[in-house]
DSSP file (Angstrom, degrees, kcal/mol; ACC not computed):
  #  RESIDUE AA STRUCTURE BP1 BP2  ACC     N-H-->O    O-->H-N    N-H-->O    O-->H-N    TCO  KAPPA ALPHA  PHI   PSI    X-CA   Y-CA   Z-CA
    1    1 A M              0   0    0      0, 0.0     2,-0.3     0, 0.0     0, 0.0   0.000 360.0 360.0 360.0 136.4  -25.2   -8.6   13.5
    2    2 A R        -     0   0    0      1,-0.0     2,-0.5     0, 0.0     0, 0.0  -0.627 360.0-144.2 -86.4 142.1  -21.7   -8.0   12.1
    3    3 A E        -     0   0    0     -2,-0.3     2,-0.3     0, 0.0    -1,-0.0  -0.906  18.4-124.4-105.5 133.1  -19.6   -5.1   13.4
    4    4 A I        -     0   0    0     -2,-0.5     2,-0.1     1,-0.1     0, 0.0  -0.581  31.1-116.6 -75.3 133.1  -17.4   -3.2   11.0
    5    5 A S        -     0   0    0     -2,-0.3     2,-0.1     1,-0.1    -1,-0.1  -0.360  29.7-111.2 -71.1 151.0  -13.8   -3.2   12.1
    6    6 A K        -     0   0    0      1,-0.1     2,-0.7    -2,-0.1    -1,-0.1  -0.421  32.6 -99.0 -80.0 155.9  -12.2    0.1   12.9
    7    7 A N        -     0   0    0     -2,-0.1    16,-3.2    52,-0.0     2,-0.3  -0.669  45.7-149.1 -76.2 112.3   -9.4    1.6   10.8
    8    8 A L  E     -A   22   0A   0     -2,-0.7    52,-0.9    14,-0.2     2,-0.3  -0.608  15.7-172.9 -89.3 145.1   -6.2    0.7   12.6
    9    9 A K  E     -AB  21  59A   0     12,-2.9    12,-2.3    -2,-0.3     2,-0.5  -0.909  15.6-135.5-128.0 158.3   -3.1    2.8   12.7
   10   10 A C  E     -AB  20  58A   0     48,-3.1    48,-2.9    -2,-0.3     2,-0.7  -0.969   0.8-151.8-122.4 126.0    0.3    2.0   14.1
   11   11 A V  E     -AB  19  57A   0      8,-2.9     8,-2.5    -2,-0.5     2,-0.5  -0.865  22.2-155.4 -90.9 115.5    2.5    4.3   16.2
   12   12 A V  E     -AB  18  56A   0     44,-2.6    43,-3.1    -2,-0.7    44,-1.2  -0.820   4.4-153.3 -99.3 128.6    6.1    3.2   15.4
   13   13 A M  E >   - B   0  54A   0      4,-2.7     3,-2.0    -2,-0.5    41,-0.2  -0.619  27.0-112.9 -98.1 158.6    8.7    3.9   18.0
   14   14 A R  T 3  S+     0   0    0     39,-2.6    40,-0.1     1,-0.3    -1,-0.1   0.812 117.1  55.9 -58.8 -33.0   12.4    4.4   17.4
   15   15 A N  T 3  S-     0   0    0     38,-0.2    -1,-0.3     2,-0.1    38,-0.0   0.387 124.7-100.8 -84.5   5.3   13.2    1.2   19.3
   16   16 A G  S <  S+     0   0    0     -3,-2.0     2,-0.1     1,-0.3    -2,-0.1   0.333  73.9 143.8  96.7  -7.3   10.9   -0.8   16.9
   17   17 A I        -     0   0    0     -5,-0.1    -4,-2.7     1,-0.0     2,-0.5  -0.446  36.3-152.7 -67.3 137.6    7.9   -1.0   19.3
   18   18 A E  E     -A   12   0A   0     -6,-0.2     2,-0.6    -2,-0.1    -6,-0.2  -0.962   7.4-164.8-115.0 126.5    4.6   -0.8   17.4
   19   19 A I  E     -A   11   0A   0     -8,-2.5    -8,-2.9    -2,-0.5     2,-0.5  -0.937  10.5-159.5-112.3 110.0    1.5    0.5   19.2
   20   20 A W  E     +A   10   0A   0     -2,-0.6     2,-0.3   -10,-0.2   -10,-0.2  -0.786  23.5 153.4 -94.7 126.2   -1.7   -0.4   17.2
   21   21 A K  E     -A    9   0A   0    -12,-2.3   -12,-2.9    -2,-0.5     2,-0.1  -0.932  49.5 -82.4-142.4 164.8   -4.8    1.7   18.0
   22   22 A E  E >>  -A    8   0A   0     -2,-0.3     3,-1.2   -14,-0.2     4,-0.5  -0.434  43.0-118.6 -67.2 146.0   -8.0    2.8   16.2
   23   23 A D  G >4 S+     0   0    0    -16,-3.2     3,-1.5     1,-0.3     4,-0.3   0.876 111.8  55.0 -54.5 -44.3   -7.5    5.8   13.9
   24   24 A D  G 34 S+     0   0    0      1,-0.3     3,-0.5   -17,-0.2     4,-0.3   0.729 102.8  57.3 -67.5 -20.5   -9.9    8.0   15.9
   25   25 A R  G <4 S+     0   0    0     -3,-1.2    -1,-0.3     1,-0.2     4,-0.2   0.583 107.0  49.5 -83.8  -9.7   -8.0    7.4   19.1
   26   26 A L  S <X S+     0   0    0     -3,-1.5     4,-2.5    -4,-0.5    -1,-0.2   0.367  80.3  94.6-108.6   4.2   -4.8    8.8   17.6
   27   27 A T  H  > S+     0   0    0     -3,-0.5     4,-2.3    -4,-0.3     5,-0.2   0.901  86.5  49.1 -64.9 -40.0   -6.0   12.0   16.1
   28   28 A D  H  > S+     0   0    0     -4,-0.3     4,-2.5     2,-0.2    -1,-0.2   0.917 111.9  49.3 -64.2 -42.1   -5.0   14.1   19.2
   29   29 A L  H  > S+     0   0    0     -4,-0.2     4,-2.7     1,-0.2     5,-0.2   0.921 110.5  50.5 -62.5 -43.6   -1.6   12.5   19.1
   30   30 A A  H  X S+     0   0    0     -4,-2.5     4,-2.2     1,-0.2    -1,-0.2   0.904 110.7  49.2 -61.9 -41.5   -1.2   13.3   15.4
   31   31 A K  H  X S+     0   0    0     -4,-2.3     4,-0.9     2,-0.2    -1,-0.2   0.927 112.5  47.5 -63.3 -44.6   -2.2   16.9   16.0
   32   32 A K  H >< S+     0   0    0     -4,-2.5     3,-0.5     1,-0.2     4,-0.5   0.919 113.7  47.3 -63.3 -43.4    0.3   17.3   18.8
   33   33 A L  H >< S+     0   0    0     -4,-2.7     3,-0.7     1,-0.2    -1,-0.2   0.870 113.2  47.8 -67.7 -36.1    3.1   15.7   16.9
   34   34 A S  H 3< S+     0   0    0     -4,-2.2    -1,-0.2     1,-0.2    -2,-0.2   0.591  93.1  78.6 -82.2  -9.0    2.4   17.8   13.8
   35   35 A S  T << S-     0   0    0     -4,-0.9    -1,-0.2    -3,-0.5    -2,-0.2   0.773  94.1-134.4 -69.9 -24.1    2.2   21.1   15.7
   36   36 A G    <   +     0   0    0     -3,-0.7     2,-0.2    -4,-0.5    -3,-0.1   0.389  60.9 129.5  86.6  -4.9    6.0   21.3   15.9
   37   37 A Q  S    S-     0   0    0     -5,-0.4     2,-0.5     1,-0.1    -1,-0.3  -0.500  71.2-100.9 -81.4 153.7    6.0   22.1   19.6
   38   38 A K        +     0   0    0      1,-0.2    -1,-0.1    -2,-0.2    -5,-0.0  -0.631  46.3 172.6 -73.2 123.7    8.1   20.2   22.2
   39   39 A I        -     0   0    0     -2,-0.5     2,-0.4     1,-0.2    -1,-0.2   0.832  12.2-166.0-105.5 -41.9    5.7   17.8   23.8
   40   40 A G        +     0   0    0      2,-0.0    11,-3.2     0, 0.0     2,-0.3  -0.752  59.2  10.3  87.5-131.4    7.7   15.5   26.1
   41   41 A F  E     -C   50   0B   0     -2,-0.4     2,-0.4     9,-0.2     9,-0.2  -0.616  66.1-161.7 -90.4 145.9    5.8   12.4   27.3
   42   42 A I  E     -C   49   0B   0      7,-3.2     7,-2.9    -2,-0.3     2,-0.6  -0.970  13.8-134.9-128.0 139.4    2.4   11.4   25.9
   43   43 A Q  E     -C   48   0B   0     -2,-0.4     2,-0.5     5,-0.2     5,-0.2  -0.845  19.7-179.7 -94.2 121.8   -0.2    9.1   27.4
   44   44 A I  E >   -C   47   0B   0      3,-3.0     3,-2.6    -2,-0.6     2,-0.3  -0.929  66.6 -62.9-119.9 103.7   -1.7    6.6   24.9
   45   45 A D  T 3  S-     0   0    0     -2,-0.5     0, 0.0     1,-0.3     0, 0.0  -0.406 121.7 -13.9  52.0-114.9   -4.2    4.5   26.9
   46   46 A D  T 3  S+     0   0    0     -2,-0.3     2,-0.4    -3,-0.1    -1,-0.3   0.244 121.0  94.2 -99.8  14.2   -2.1    2.8   29.5
   47   47 A E  E <   -C   44   0B   0     -3,-2.6    -3,-3.0     2,-0.0     2,-0.5  -0.869  56.5-159.6-107.3 138.8    1.2    3.5   27.7
   48   48 A L  E     +C   43   0B   0     -2,-0.4     2,-0.3    -5,-0.2    -5,-0.2  -0.970  23.4 176.9-115.4 115.0    3.4    6.5   28.5
   49   49 A I  E     -C   42   0B   0     -7,-2.9    -7,-3.2    -2,-0.5     2,-0.6  -0.866  34.8-115.7-123.8 152.9    5.8    7.3   25.7
   50   50 A N  E >   -C   41   0B   0     -2,-0.3     3,-1.9    -9,-0.2    -9,-0.2  -0.762  20.9-146.3 -84.2 121.6    8.4    9.9   24.9
   51   51 A S  G >  S+     0   0    0    -11,-3.2     3,-1.2    -2,-0.6    -1,-0.1   0.759  96.2  66.3 -62.6 -24.3    7.2   11.9   21.9
   52   52 A A  G 3  S+     0   0    0    -12,-0.3    -1,-0.3     1,-0.2   -11,-0.1   0.720  97.9  54.8 -68.9 -19.4   10.8   12.3   20.7
   53   53 A D  G <  S+     0   0    0     -3,-1.9   -39,-2.6   -40,-0.0     2,-0.5   0.426  80.0 110.2 -93.9   0.3   10.9    8.6   20.1
   54   54 A V  E <   -B   13   0A   0     -3,-1.2   -41,-0.2    -4,-0.2     3,-0.1  -0.668  44.0-174.5 -79.2 121.3    7.9    8.5   17.8
   55   55 A V  E     -     0   0A   0    -43,-3.1     2,-0.3    -2,-0.5    -1,-0.2   0.877  59.0 -62.5 -79.4 -41.4    9.0    7.7   14.2
   56   56 A G  E     -B   12   0A   0    -44,-1.2   -44,-2.6     2,-0.0     2,-0.5  -0.963  40.7 -95.3 172.9 173.7    5.5    8.2   12.8
   57   57 A I  E     -B   11   0A   0     -2,-0.3     2,-0.3   -46,-0.2   -46,-0.2  -0.978  47.6-174.7-115.2 119.3    1.9    7.1   12.7
   58   58 A F  E     -B   10   0A   0    -48,-2.9   -48,-3.1    -2,-0.5     2,-0.1  -0.837  23.6-114.9-123.2 151.9    1.3    4.7    9.8
   59   59 A S  E  >  -B    9   0A   0     -2,-0.3     4,-2.0   -50,-0.2   -50,-0.2  -0.312  34.5-109.2 -75.0 164.4   -1.7    3.0    8.2
   60   60 A A  H  > S+     0   0    0    -52,-0.9     4,-2.3     1,-0.2     5,-0.2   0.864 119.5  54.6 -62.8 -36.6   -2.1   -0.8    8.2
   61   61 A N  H  > S+     0   0    0      2,-0.2     4,-2.3     1,-0.2    -1,-0.2   0.912 107.6  48.7 -64.4 -42.5   -1.3   -0.9    4.4
   62   62 A T  H  > S+     0   0    0      1,-0.2     4,-2.1     2,-0.2    -1,-0.2   0.902 112.2  49.1 -63.6 -41.0    2.0    1.0    4.9
   63   63 A M  H  X S+     0   0    0     -4,-2.0     4,-2.3     2,-0.2    -2,-0.2   0.895 109.9  51.2 -66.1 -39.8    3.0   -1.4    7.7
   64   64 A Q  H  X S+     0   0    0     -4,-2.3     4,-2.2     2,-0.2    -2,-0.2   0.918 110.1  49.5 -63.5 -43.0    2.1   -4.4    5.6
   65   65 A D  H  X S+     0   0    0     -4,-2.3     4,-2.2     1,-0.2    -2,-0.2   0.906 110.2  51.1 -61.0 -42.2    4.3   -3.1    2.7
   66   66 A M  H  X S+     0   0    0     -4,-2.1     4,-2.4     1,-0.2    -2,-0.2   0.908 109.7  49.5 -62.7 -42.8    7.2   -2.4    5.1
   67   67 A I  H  X S+     0   0    0     -4,-2.3     4,-1.8     2,-0.2    -1,-0.2   0.904 109.7  51.6 -64.0 -41.5    7.0   -6.0    6.5
   68   68 A R  H  <>S+     0   0    0     -4,-2.2     5,-2.6     2,-0.2    -1,-0.2   0.917 110.8  48.1 -61.2 -43.2    7.0   -7.5    3.0
   69   69 A R  H ><5S+     0   0    0     -4,-2.2     3,-1.7     1,-0.2    -2,-0.2   0.900 109.2  53.1 -65.2 -40.0   10.1   -5.4    2.1
   70   70 A K  H 3<5S+     0   0    0     -4,-2.4    -1,-0.2     1,-0.3    -2,-0.2   0.849 106.1  54.6 -61.1 -33.6   11.8   -6.5    5.3
   71   71 A N  T 3<5S-     0   0    0     -4,-1.8    13,-0.3    -5,-0.2    -1,-0.3   0.366 126.5-102.1 -83.6   5.9   11.0  -10.1    4.3
   72   72 A G  T < 5S+     0   0    0     -3,-1.7    -3,-0.2     1,-0.3    -2,-0.1   0.499  76.6 135.8  92.0   4.7   12.7   -9.6    0.9
   73   73 A Q      < -     0   0    0     -5,-2.6     2,-0.3    -6,-0.2    -1,-0.3  -0.450  34.7-160.3 -83.2 161.1    9.7   -9.1   -1.2
   74   74 A W  E     -D   82   0C   0      8,-2.2     8,-2.9    -2,-0.1     2,-0.5  -0.978  14.5-127.9-139.9 153.4    9.4   -6.4   -3.9
   75   75 A K  E     -D   81   0C   0     -2,-0.3     6,-0.2     6,-0.2     2,-0.0  -0.889  22.5-145.2-107.8 124.4    6.4   -4.9   -5.7
   76   76 A C    >   -     0   0    0      4,-2.4     3,-1.8    -2,-0.5    -1,-0.0  -0.214  33.9 -96.1 -80.2 174.7    6.4   -4.7   -9.5
   77   77 A Q  T 3  S+     0   0    0      1,-0.3    -1,-0.1     2,-0.1    -2,-0.0   0.629 123.3  60.8 -68.0 -13.0    4.9   -1.9  -11.6
   78   78 A Y  T 3  S-     0   0    0      2,-0.2    -1,-0.3    16,-0.0    -2,-0.0   0.402 119.7-106.9 -94.6   1.7    1.7   -4.0  -12.0
   79   79 A G  S <  S+     0   0    0     -3,-1.8     2,-0.4     1,-0.3    -2,-0.1   0.613  75.6 131.6  88.6  13.5    1.1   -4.0   -8.2
   80   80 A T        -     0   0    0      0, 0.0    -4,-2.4     0, 0.0     2,-0.4  -0.821  53.1-130.4-102.3 138.6    2.0   -7.6   -7.5
   81   81 A W  E     -D   75   0C   0     -2,-0.4     2,-0.3    -6,-0.2    -6,-0.2  -0.696  26.6-170.5 -85.9 137.6    4.4   -8.7   -4.7
   82   82 A H  E     -D   74   0C   0     -8,-2.9    -8,-2.2    -2,-0.4     3,-0.1  -0.931  23.3-111.1-126.7 150.3    7.2  -11.1   -5.6
   83   83 A D    >   -     0   0    0     -2,-0.3     3,-2.2   -10,-0.2   -10,-0.2  -0.371  54.8 -74.9 -73.5 159.6    9.7  -13.0   -3.5
   84   84 A K  T 3  S+     0   0    0    -13,-0.3    -1,-0.2     1,-0.3     3,-0.1  -0.311 120.9  12.2 -56.7 131.4   13.3  -12.1   -3.6
   85   85 A G  T 3  S+     0   0    0      1,-0.3    -1,-0.3   -13,-0.1     2,-0.3   0.304  93.3 134.4  83.6  -9.3   14.9  -13.2   -6.9
   86   86 A E    <   -     0   0    0     -3,-2.2     2,-0.3     1,-0.1    -1,-0.3  -0.551  54.8-127.9 -76.2 135.7   11.6  -14.0   -8.5
   87   87 A K        -     0   0    0     -2,-0.3     2,-0.5    -3,-0.1    -4,-0.1  -0.648  20.7-122.2 -83.8 138.2   11.2  -12.8  -12.1
   88   88 A C        +     0   0    0     -2,-0.3     3,-0.1     1,-0.1    -1,-0.0  -0.694  38.1 163.6 -82.9 123.0    8.1  -10.7  -12.8
   89   89 A D     >  +     0   0    0     -2,-0.5     4,-1.1     1,-0.1     3,-0.4  -0.015  38.4 118.1-122.6  28.0    5.9  -12.1  -15.6
   90   90 A C  H  >  +     0   0    0      1,-0.2     4,-1.4     2,-0.2     3,-0.1   0.825  67.5  62.1 -65.1 -32.9    2.9  -10.1  -14.7
   91   91 A K  H  4 S+     0   0    0      1,-0.2     3,-0.3     2,-0.2    -1,-0.2   0.904 105.0  47.5 -60.9 -40.5    2.9   -8.3  -18.1
   92   92 A E  H  4 S+     0   0    0     -3,-0.4    -1,-0.2     1,-0.2    -2,-0.2   0.797 113.1  49.0 -70.2 -27.7    2.3  -11.7  -19.9
   93   93 A K  H  < S+     0   0    0     -4,-1.1    -1,-0.2    -3,-0.1    -2,-0.2   0.643  87.5 105.1 -85.7 -15.9   -0.5  -12.6  -17.4
   94   94 A M  S  < S-     0   0    0     -4,-1.4     2,-0.1    -3,-0.3    -3,-0.0  -0.381  83.4-104.6 -67.3 141.3   -2.3   -9.3  -17.8
   95   95 A P        -     0   0    0      0, 0.0     2,-0.8     0, 0.0    -1,-0.1  -0.453  33.4-124.1 -64.5 137.7   -5.5   -9.4  -19.9
   96   96 A K        -     0   0    0      9,-0.4     9,-3.6    -2,-0.1     2,-0.5  -0.760  28.8-164.6 -88.9 110.7   -4.9   -7.8  -23.3
   97   97 A T  B     -E  104   0D   0     -2,-0.8    18,-0.4     7,-0.3     7,-0.2  -0.839  19.9-122.0-102.7 130.2   -7.4   -5.1  -23.8
   98   98 A C     >  -     0   0    0      5,-2.7     4,-1.3    -2,-0.5    18,-0.2  -0.487   9.8-147.1 -70.1 132.1   -8.0   -3.6  -27.3
   99   99 A I  T  4 S+     0   0    0     16,-2.9    -1,-0.1    -2,-0.2    17,-0.1   0.664  95.8  47.0 -74.5 -15.3   -7.3    0.1  -27.5
  100  100 A S  T  4 S+     0   0    0     15,-0.3    -1,-0.1     3,-0.1    16,-0.1   0.924 129.5  13.7 -90.3 -55.2  -10.1    0.5  -30.1
  101  101 A C  T  4 S-     0   0    0      2,-0.1    -2,-0.1    16,-0.0     3,-0.1   0.622  90.0-130.3-101.2 -14.4  -13.1   -1.5  -28.8
  102  102 A G     <  +     0   0    0     -4,-1.3     2,-0.2     1,-0.3    -3,-0.1   0.481  60.7 134.9  81.1   1.6  -12.0   -2.0  -25.1
  103  103 A Q        -     0   0    0     -6,-0.1    -5,-2.7     1,-0.1     2,-0.4  -0.531  66.0-105.6 -83.5 150.1  -12.7   -5.7  -25.2
  104  104 A V  B     -E   97   0D   0     -7,-0.2     2,-0.5    -2,-0.2    -7,-0.3  -0.644  43.1-145.6 -72.7 126.6  -10.3   -8.3  -23.8
  105  105 A A        -     0   0    0     -9,-3.6    -9,-0.4    -2,-0.4     3,-0.1  -0.827  27.3-172.4-105.9 130.4   -8.7   -9.9  -26.8
  106  106 A D  S    S+     0   0    0     -2,-0.5     2,-0.5     1,-0.3    -1,-0.2   0.881  90.9  37.4 -77.6 -43.3   -7.7  -13.6  -27.1
  107  107 A N  S    S+     0   0    0    -11,-0.0    11,-1.8     2,-0.0     2,-0.3  -0.949  84.7 157.3-110.4 124.3   -6.0  -12.9  -30.5
  108  108 A Y  E     -F  117   0E   0     -2,-0.5     2,-0.4     9,-0.3     9,-0.2  -0.906  33.6-139.0-144.9 167.3   -4.3   -9.5  -30.7
  109  109 A I  E     -F  116   0E   0      7,-2.6     7,-2.5    -2,-0.3     2,-0.4  -0.998  22.4-127.9-132.2 132.9   -1.6   -7.5  -32.5
  110  110 A Y  E     +F  115   0E   0     -2,-0.4     2,-0.3     5,-0.2     5,-0.2  -0.675  32.5 176.2 -79.7 130.9    0.9   -5.2  -30.9
  111  111 A T        -     0   0    0      3,-2.6     3,-0.4    -2,-0.4    -2,-0.0  -0.771  47.1-101.4-122.4 173.5    1.0   -1.7  -32.5
  112  112 A E  S    S+     0   0    0     -2,-0.3     3,-0.1     1,-0.2    -2,-0.0   0.761 125.0  48.4 -67.8 -22.0    2.9    1.4  -31.5
  113  113 A R  S    S-     0   0    0      1,-0.3     2,-0.3     0, 0.0    -1,-0.2   0.664 125.9 -87.4 -88.0 -18.8   -0.3    2.8  -29.9
  114  114 A G        -     0   0    0     -3,-0.4    -3,-2.6    -5,-0.0     2,-0.4  -0.976  68.8 -20.1 144.6-158.8   -1.1   -0.4  -28.0
  115  115 A I  E     -F  110   0E   0    -18,-0.4   -16,-2.9    -2,-0.3     2,-0.4  -0.687  47.9-169.4 -91.3 135.5   -2.9   -3.7  -28.5
  116  116 A L  E     -F  109   0E   0     -7,-2.5    -7,-2.6    -2,-0.4     2,-0.1  -0.984  22.1-127.1-119.6 134.7   -5.5   -4.2  -31.2
  117  117 A C  E  >  -F  108   0E   0     -2,-0.4     4,-2.4    -9,-0.2     3,-0.3  -0.433  29.4-111.8 -72.3 157.4   -7.8   -7.2  -31.3
  118  118 A T  H  > S+     0   0    0    -11,-1.8     4,-2.7     1,-0.2     5,-0.2   0.821 116.6  59.7 -62.9 -29.9   -7.8   -9.0  -34.6
  119  119 A K  H  > S+     0   0    0    -12,-0.3     4,-1.2     1,-0.2    -1,-0.2   0.936 111.5  39.1 -62.5 -45.9  -11.4   -8.0  -35.2
  120  120 A C  H  4 S+     0   0    0     -3,-0.3    -2,-0.2     2,-0.2     4,-0.2   0.857 115.1  54.5 -71.8 -34.9  -10.5   -4.3  -35.0
  121  121 A W  H >< S+     0   0    0     -4,-2.4     3,-0.8     1,-0.2    -2,-0.2   0.938 115.4  37.1 -63.2 -48.4   -7.2   -4.8  -36.9
  122  122 A F  H 3< S+     0   0    0     -4,-2.7    -1,-0.2     1,-0.2    -2,-0.2   0.697 110.4  62.8 -80.0 -18.3   -8.8   -6.5  -39.9
  123  123 A G  T 3<        0   0    0     -4,-1.2    -1,-0.2    -5,-0.2    -2,-0.2   0.371 360.0 360.0 -85.6   5.2  -11.9   -4.2  -39.7
  124  124 A R    <         0   0    0     -3,-0.8    -1,-0.2    -4,-0.2    -2,-0.1   0.486 360.0 360.0 -59.9 360.0   -9.7   -1.1  -40.4
């Protein structure tokens, strides 16, 4: 039987240390940190940390994006990651969908409203 993995979150410290835990184990910490009260030291399992040094609690996706940016990658408007200096050609690779019939068009015409497949263009 397969076990579904837990949703991991990362507690990022000011000195760069990352503490990865399951989301449900960090809910109390998140509540304490968002309360605005001075907390002092906090116990997370076998770790004792100063709450003043916590930068934030982040999702795995946010951490992955941060690592990619640190490695020089950038994300284009189409949602694809590119290496530093790489030109984005995602627009040319995107399937061309007709604004009239909604079908992906092999042969199309650009209009001011968007792409029309030749069938819809000539069927006007």
